[in-house]
MILUM-908713 format. One record per residue: residue number from 1; residue in three letters; z, x, y of N, C-alpha, C in turn. Coordinates in steps of 0.02 Angstrom, whole numbers. Atoms other than C-alpha are relative to their C-alpha. Layout:
+-----+-----+--------+--------+--------+--------+--------+--------+--------+--------+--------+
!   i !  aa !    n_Z !    n_X !    n_Y !   ca_Z !   ca_X !   ca_Y !    c_Z !    c_X !    c_Y !
+-----+-----+--------+--------+--------+--------+--------+--------+--------+--------+--------+
! NUM ! ALA !      Z !      X !      Y !      Z !      X !      Y !      Z !      X !      Y !
...
+-----+-----+--------+--------+--------+--------+--------+--------+--------+--------+--------+
***
This chain:
+-----+-----+--------+--------+--------+--------+--------+--------+--------+--------+--------+
!   i !  aa !    n_Z !    n_X !    n_Y !   ca_Z !   ca_X !   ca_Y !    c_Z !    c_X !    c_Y !
+-----+-----+--------+--------+--------+--------+--------+--------+--------+--------+--------+
!   1 ! UNK !     36 !     46 !     30 !   -793 !     15 !    178 !    -28 !    -48 !     50 !
!   2 ! UNK !     36 !     39 !    -50 !   -923 !    -81 !    287 !     21 !    -73 !     -2 !
!   3 ! UNK !    -18 !     76 !     -6 !   -874 !   -256 !    348 !     63 !    -19 !    -11 !
!   4 ! UNK !    -74 !     12 !      2 !   -696 !   -239 !    326 !     36 !     23 !     57 !
!   5 ! UNK !    -40 !    -24 !    -51 !   -572 !   -224 !    463 !     73 !    -31 !      0 !
!   6 ! UNK !    -69 !     27 !      0 !   -387 !   -246 !    490 !     17 !      6 !     78 !
!   7 ! UNK !    -21 !      1 !    -69 !   -326 !   -287 !    662 !     65 !      6 !     17 !
!   8 ! UNK !    -63 !    -16 !    -16 !   -176 !   -203 !    721 !     25 !    -29 !     62 !
!   9 ! UNK !    -25 !     16 !    -59 !    -58 !   -273 !    843 !    -10 !     52 !     53 !
!  10 ! UNK !     17 !    -45 !    -62 !    -93 !   -194 !   1018 !     69 !     48 !     10 !
!  11 ! UNK !    -54 !    -47 !     -6 !     92 !   -120 !   1016 !     21 !     39 !    -70 !
!  12 ! UNK !    -20 !    -29 !     71 !     83 !    -55 !    828 !     -7 !     80 !     19 !
!  13 ! UNK !      5 !    -66 !     -5 !    109 !    130 !    810 !     -4 !     26 !    -73 !
!  14 ! UNK !      6 !    -30 !     68 !     47 !    226 !    659 !      4 !     77 !     -2 !
!  15 ! UNK !    -16 !    -71 !     12 !    117 !    396 !    611 !    -30 !     31 !    -60 !
!  16 ! UNK !     38 !    -23 !     55 !     12 !    507 !    496 !     31 !     75 !    -14 !
!  17 ! UNK !    -17 !    -63 !     25 !     67 !    656 !    394 !    -30 !     16 !    -65 !
!  18 ! UNK !     38 !     -8 !     56 !    -63 !    718 !    276 !      5 !     69 !    -21 !
!  19 ! UNK !      6 !    -63 !     32 !    -12 !    867 !    166 !    -55 !      9 !    -36 !
!  20 ! UNK !     68 !      3 !     42 !   -159 !    824 !     55 !    -44 !    -38 !     43 !
!  21 ! UNK !     50 !     29 !    -47 !   -309 !    783 !    154 !    -57 !    -45 !    -58 !
!  22 ! UNK !     43 !     38 !     44 !   -412 !    721 !     -6 !     43 !    -38 !    -55 !
!  23 ! UNK !    -18 !     28 !     60 !   -368 !    599 !   -146 !    -53 !     -3 !    -42 !
!  24 ! UNK !     52 !     -8 !     51 !   -478 !    640 !   -300 !     12 !    -66 !    -51 !
!  25 ! UNK !     -8 !     55 !     48 !   -485 !    460 !   -369 !    -54 !    -48 !     22 !
!  26 ! UNK !     49 !     48 !      0 !   -592 !    312 !   -377 !      0 !    -28 !     77 !
!  27 ! UNK !      7 !     15 !    -73 !   -647 !    277 !   -191 !     22 !    -72 !     15 !
!  28 ! UNK !    -11 !     74 !    -12 !   -645 !     86 !   -202 !     71 !    -17 !    -13 !
!  29 ! UNK !    -75 !     22 !     24 !   -472 !     83 !   -280 !     44 !     34 !     66 !
!  30 ! UNK !    -34 !    -27 !    -61 !   -409 !    201 !   -135 !     -2 !    -54 !     56 !
!  31 ! UNK !      5 !     44 !    -59 !   -479 !     83 !     -4 !     37 !    -70 !    -22 !
!  32 ! UNK !    -39 !     60 !     16 !   -406 !    -73 !    -99 !     67 !     12 !     11 !
!  33 ! UNK !    -71 !    -16 !    -10 !   -238 !      4 !   -105 !     19 !     -2 !     71 !
!  34 ! UNK !    -12 !    -10 !    -67 !   -234 !     57 !     77 !     -8 !    -71 !     40 !
!  35 ! UNK !     14 !     72 !    -44 !   -313 !   -107 !    143 !     52 !    -49 !    -12 !
!  36 ! UNK !    -51 !     46 !     20 !   -194 !   -213 !     46 !     76 !     14 !     32 !
!  37 ! UNK !    -69 !    -23 !    -23 !    -35 !   -116 !     96 !      0 !     -6 !     77 !
!  38 ! UNK !      4 !     10 !    -68 !    -88 !   -113 !    279 !      1 !    -78 !     29 !
!  39 ! UNK !      0 !     59 !    -17 !   -129 !   -287 !    280 !     68 !    -35 !     -5 !
!  40 ! UNK !    -61 !     26 !      8 !     39 !   -329 !    209 !     52 !     23 !     55 !
!  41 ! UNK !    -41 !    -27 !    -57 !    120 !   -216 !    349 !     -5 !    -38 !     57 !
!  42 ! UNK !     11 !     42 !    -65 !     36 !   -319 !    480 !     29 !    -70 !    -14 !
!  43 ! UNK !    -14 !     63 !      7 !     65 !   -485 !    398 !     83 !    -13 !      0 !
!  44 ! UNK !    -62 !     16 !      4 !    247 !   -465 !    370 !     52 !     51 !     42 !
!  45 ! UNK !    -35 !    -38 !    -56 !    300 !   -369 !    525 !     56 !    -47 !     28 !
!  46 ! UNK !    -53 !     37 !    -36 !    453 !   -417 !    630 !    -38 !    -13 !     70 !
!  47 ! UNK !     33 !     22 !    -67 !    392 !   -514 !    785 !     36 !     27 !     65 !
!  48 ! UNK !    -38 !    -13 !    -63 !    528 !   -453 !    900 !      5 !     72 !     18 !
!  49 ! UNK !      5 !    -82 !     -9 !    491 !   -257 !    883 !    -70 !     14 !    -14 !
!  50 ! UNK !     70 !    -29 !     15 !    333 !   -156 !    885 !      2 !     22 !    -67 !
!  51 ! UNK !      6 !    -24 !     72 !    264 !   -129 !    710 !    -12 !     75 !      2 !
!  52 ! UNK !      9 !    -72 !     11 !    276 !     55 !    653 !    -15 !     10 !    -73 !
!  53 ! UNK !     27 !    -17 !     74 !    186 !    119 !    502 !     -4 !     73 !     -6 !
!  54 ! UNK !     -4 !    -69 !     21 !    218 !    287 !    423 !    -51 !     10 !    -62 !
!  55 ! UNK !     47 !    -16 !     58 !     73 !    349 !    312 !      1 !     79 !    -18 !
!  56 ! UNK !      2 !    -66 !     16 !     95 !    516 !    217 !    -31 !      8 !    -71 !
!  57 ! UNK !     28 !    -23 !     65 !     12 !    608 !     71 !     34 !     74 !    -16 !
!  58 ! UNK !    -10 !    -64 !     21 !     63 !    756 !    -31 !    -19 !      8 !    -75 !
!  59 ! UNK !     12 !    -10 !     70 !     29 !    832 !   -203 !     66 !      6 !    -41 !
!  60 ! UNK !    -56 !     -2 !     54 !    152 !    809 !   -353 !    -31 !      2 !    -70 !
!  61 ! UNK !     30 !     -5 !     74 !     90 !    879 !   -513 !    -78 !    -28 !     -3 !
!  62 ! UNK !     67 !     25 !      3 !    -58 !    789 !   -569 !    -23 !    -60 !     45 !
!  63 ! UNK !     11 !     63 !    -41 !    -39 !    656 !   -441 !    -12 !     23 !     71 !
!  64 ! UNK !      0 !     -5 !    -73 !    -81 !    645 !   -256 !     40 !    -69 !     25 !
!  65 ! UNK !    -51 !     55 !    -15 !     57 !    533 !   -184 !    -23 !    -26 !     76 !
!  66 ! UNK !      5 !     31 !    -62 !     23 !    410 !    -44 !     56 !    -41 !     13 !
!  67 ! UNK !    -49 !     49 !    -15 !    163 !    326 !     40 !    -16 !    -38 !     68 !
!  68 ! UNK !      7 !     43 !    -57 !    155 !    183 !    164 !     58 !    -33 !     13 !
!  69 ! UNK !    -58 !     33 !    -24 !    309 !    124 !    258 !     -7 !    -33 !     64 !
!  70 ! UNK !      1 !     38 !    -68 !    336 !     -7 !    385 !     71 !    -18 !     22 !
!  71 ! UNK !    -74 !     24 !    -25 !    486 !    -74 !    483 !     -5 !    -72 !     10 !
!  72 ! UNK !      7 !     69 !     -2 !    440 !   -251 !    449 !     60 !    -40 !    -30 !
!  73 ! UNK !    -53 !     49 !     18 !    546 !   -392 !    372 !     29 !     25 !    -64 !
!  74 ! UNK !    -23 !    -24 !     55 !    568 !   -307 !    209 !     14 !    -59 !    -62 !
!  75 ! UNK !     -7 !     45 !     56 !    622 !   -385 !     37 !     69 !      5 !    -25 !
!  76 ! UNK !    -65 !    -11 !     42 !    782 !   -412 !    -61 !    -27 !     28 !    -67 !
!  77 ! UNK !     39 !    -26 !     55 !    701 !   -300 !   -177 !     39 !     -4 !    -77 !
!  78 ! UNK !    -39 !      9 !     54 !    841 !   -310 !   -311 !     -8 !    -63 !    -33 !
!  79 ! UNK !      6 !     71 !     26 !    812 !   -495 !   -325 !    -68 !     -9 !    -31 !
!  80 ! UNK !     66 !     19 !     20 !    626 !   -491 !   -339 !    -35 !     53 !    -39 !
!  81 ! UNK !     27 !    -66 !     29 !    581 !   -316 !   -417 !    -35 !    -25 !    -71 !
!  82 ! UNK !     31 !      5 !     70 !    545 !   -390 !   -590 !    -66 !    -49 !      5 !
!  83 ! UNK !     58 !     42 !    -23 !    416 !   -520 !   -508 !    -46 !     25 !     51 !
!  84 ! UNK !     41 !    -21 !    -55 !    345 !   -416 !   -370 !    -71 !      9 !    -17 !
!  85 ! UNK !     72 !    -16 !     17 !    178 !   -365 !   -458 !    -33 !    -59 !    -40 !
!  86 ! UNK !     27 !     55 !     36 !    157 !   -531 !   -552 !    -45 !    -39 !     39 !
!  87 ! UNK !     55 !     39 !    -34 !     -2 !   -628 !   -507 !     26 !    -64 !     25 !
!  88 ! UNK !    -22 !     71 !    -33 !     21 !   -776 !   -388 !     72 !     -9 !     13 !
!  89 ! UNK !    -72 !     11 !    -18 !    201 !   -736 !   -343 !      0 !     17 !     71 !
!  90 ! UNK !     -9 !    -13 !    -65 !    242 !   -751 !   -166 !     76 !     -1 !     20 !
!  91 ! UNK !    -72 !     -3 !     -8 !    412 !   -719 !    -90 !     21 !    -27 !     74 !
!  92 ! UNK !    -10 !     29 !    -69 !    393 !   -794 !     88 !    -50 !    -52 !      7 !
!  93 ! UNK !     47 !     42 !    -12 !    313 !   -941 !    151 !    -42 !     21 !     69 !
!  94 ! UNK !     40 !    -28 !    -68 !    254 !   -841 !    318 !    -57 !     31 !    -26 !
!  95 ! UNK !     56 !    -35 !     19 !     85 !   -766 !    315 !    -50 !    -46 !    -48 !
!  96 ! UNK !     49 !     40 !     47 !    -65 !   -805 !    213 !      1 !     46 !    -61 !
!  97 ! UNK !     12 !    -33 !     64 !   -117 !   -749 !     43 !     14 !    -46 !    -61 !
!  98 ! UNK !     -4 !     34 !     72 !   -123 !   -804 !   -144 !     56 !     26 !    -44 !
!  99 ! UNK !    -44 !    -41 !     38 !      4 !   -672 !   -207 !    -32 !     37 !    -58 !
! 100 ! UNK !     34 !    -35 !     46 !   -132 !   -575 !   -298 !     -7 !     75 !     21 !
! 101 ! UNK !     12 !    -62 !    -19 !   -145 !   -419 !   -195 !     36 !     61 !    -33 !
! 102 ! UNK !    -46 !    -55 !     26 !     -5 !   -314 !   -257 !    -15 !      7 !    -77 !
! 103 ! UNK !     17 !      3 !     72 !    -47 !   -373 !   -437 !    -68 !     50 !     -8 !
! 104 ! UNK !     68 !    -46 !      6 !   -225 !   -303 !   -418 !      6 !     76 !     16 !
! 105 ! UNK !     -5 !    -72 !    -21 !   -178 !   -137 !   -332 !     42 !     35 !    -60 !
! 106 ! UNK !    -35 !    -33 !     63 !    -51 !    -98 !   -475 !    -38 !      4 !    -56 !
! 107 ! UNK !     43 !     -1 !     65 !   -169 !   -140 !   -613 !    -57 !     59 !     11 !
! 108 ! UNK !     43 !    -50 !    -12 !   -301 !    -26 !   -525 !     31 !     76 !    -11 !
! 109 ! UNK !    -31 !    -65 !      0 !   -181 !    121 !   -507 !     32 !     19 !    -74 !
! 110 ! UNK !    -19 !     -9 !     65 !   -105 !    103 !   -682 !    -52 !      8 !    -47 !
! 111 ! UNK !     56 !     -3 !     45 !   -275 !     86 !   -762 !    -32 !     67 !     -3 !
! 112 ! UNK !     23 !    -75 !    -14 !   -316 !    263 !   -699 !     55 !     48 !    -12 !
! 113 ! UNK !    -56 !    -44 !     17 !   -150 !    339 !   -757 !     47 !     14 !     56 !
! 114 ! UNK !    -48 !     -9 !    -52 !    -55 !    319 !   -597 !     60 !    -49 !     -4 !
! 115 ! UNK !    -60 !     52 !      0 !    101 !    219 !   -542 !     16 !    -14 !     65 !
! 116 ! UNK !    -24 !     23 !    -64 !    178 !    129 !   -402 !     83 !     -8 !      7 !
! 117 ! UNK !    -69 !     15 !    -19 !    360 !    129 !   -333 !     11 !    -27 !     65 !
! 118 ! UNK !    -17 !     38 !    -61 !    433 !     21 !   -206 !     75 !     10 !     18 !
! 119 ! UNK !    -73 !     -1 !    -20 !    591 !     44 !    -99 !    -11 !    -55 !     63 !
! 120 ! UNK !     -9 !     50 !    -50 !    635 !   -115 !     12 !     65 !    -22 !     13 !
! 121 ! UNK !    -65 !     32 !    -22 !    776 !   -183 !    107 !    -14 !    -63 !     46 !
! 122 ! UNK !     19 !     53 !    -47 !    776 !   -348 !    189 !     28 !     12 !     66 !
! 123 ! UNK !    -16 !    -11 !    -76 !    773 !   -337 !    379 !    -19 !     72 !     15 !
! 124 ! UNK !      8 !    -77 !    -17 !    736 !   -148 !    372 !    -70 !     25 !    -16 !
! 125 ! UNK !     66 !    -31 !     12 !    561 !   -129 !    299 !    -18 !     17 !    -78 !
! 126 ! UNK !     18 !    -15 !     74 !    465 !    -77 !    144 !    -36 !     62 !     -1 !
! 127 ! UNK !     34 !    -67 !     12 !    404 !     88 !     76 !    -27 !     -1 !    -67 !
! 128 ! UNK !     35 !     -9 !     61 !    271 !    103 !    -59 !    -17 !     62 !    -12 !
! 129 ! UNK !     15 !    -63 !     22 !    239 !    259 !   -157 !    -56 !    -14 !    -47 !
! 130 ! UNK !     53 !      4 !     43 !     66 !    263 !   -240 !    -19 !     72 !    -31 !
! 131 ! UNK !     18 !    -58 !     35 !     39 !    399 !   -367 !    -68 !     -2 !    -36 !
! 132 ! UNK !     71 !     -3 !     11 !   -144 !    425 !   -378 !     -8 !     56 !    -55 !
! 133 ! UNK !     17 !    -51 !     58 !   -181 !    526 !   -552 !    -70 !     25 !     21 !
! 134 ! UNK !     63 !    -36 !    -12 !   -319 !    650 !   -503 !    -53 !    -16 !    -55 !
! 135 ! UNK !     54 !     15 !     31 !   -488 !    593 !   -568 !    -54 !     49 !     -1 !
! 136 ! UNK !     65 !    -39 !     -1 !   -645 !    682 !   -621 !    -48 !    -19 !     54 !
! 137 ! UNK !     46 !     12 !    -57 !   -771 !    704 !   -484 !    -55 !    -49 !    -11 !
! 138 ! UNK !     45 !     51 !     19 !   -886 !    585 !   -576 !     23 !    -77 !     24 !
! 139 ! UNK !    -21 !     64 !    -11 !   -778 !    432 !   -530 !     16 !      8 !     78 !
! 140 ! UNK !    -19 !     -5 !    -66 !   -743 !    493 !   -351 !    -65 !      4 !     45 !
! 141 ! UNK !     66 !    -14 !    -42 !   -929 !    519 !   -290 !     -8 !    -55 !     50 !
! 142 ! UNK !     12 !     51 !    -49 !   -992 !    418 !   -144 !    -64 !    -45 !    -21 !
! 143 ! UNK !     53 !     52 !     20 !  -1102 !    299 !   -246 !      4 !    -72 !     39 !
! 144 ! UNK !      0 !     71 !    -44 !  -1149 !    135 !   -162 !    -35 !    -51 !    -43 !
+-----+-----+--------+--------+--------+--------+--------+--------+--------+--------+--------+
***
């Protein structure tokens, strides 16, 4: 998407493993999900080690799964899981944001028949699994 950029730290490493090279879904939704999750990876990184992000895709039934994993500060997932996707919820005072990003991407994914799973451990990082339900080509075209 033009006009949008994420600035990775100079020491960041991104590992890619794309078993599926295409996600048949609403293009703007895909962009919003990836942009939000990568922004969170950058924002909630550990400052004492290089940021490492793993991005993978694969096919699972009617879904194309996208996983984004970081080695950041992580979360006490058991403690916050019921509130993680609620609007205006923030779980740290570090970084910027209004606490709306995860709520929005979850809404977009679920609105189109998909789902999101999260695994996180405080001090060890976070991994999001986004299950994009395949959409008809009329929704995935390159309209502007």
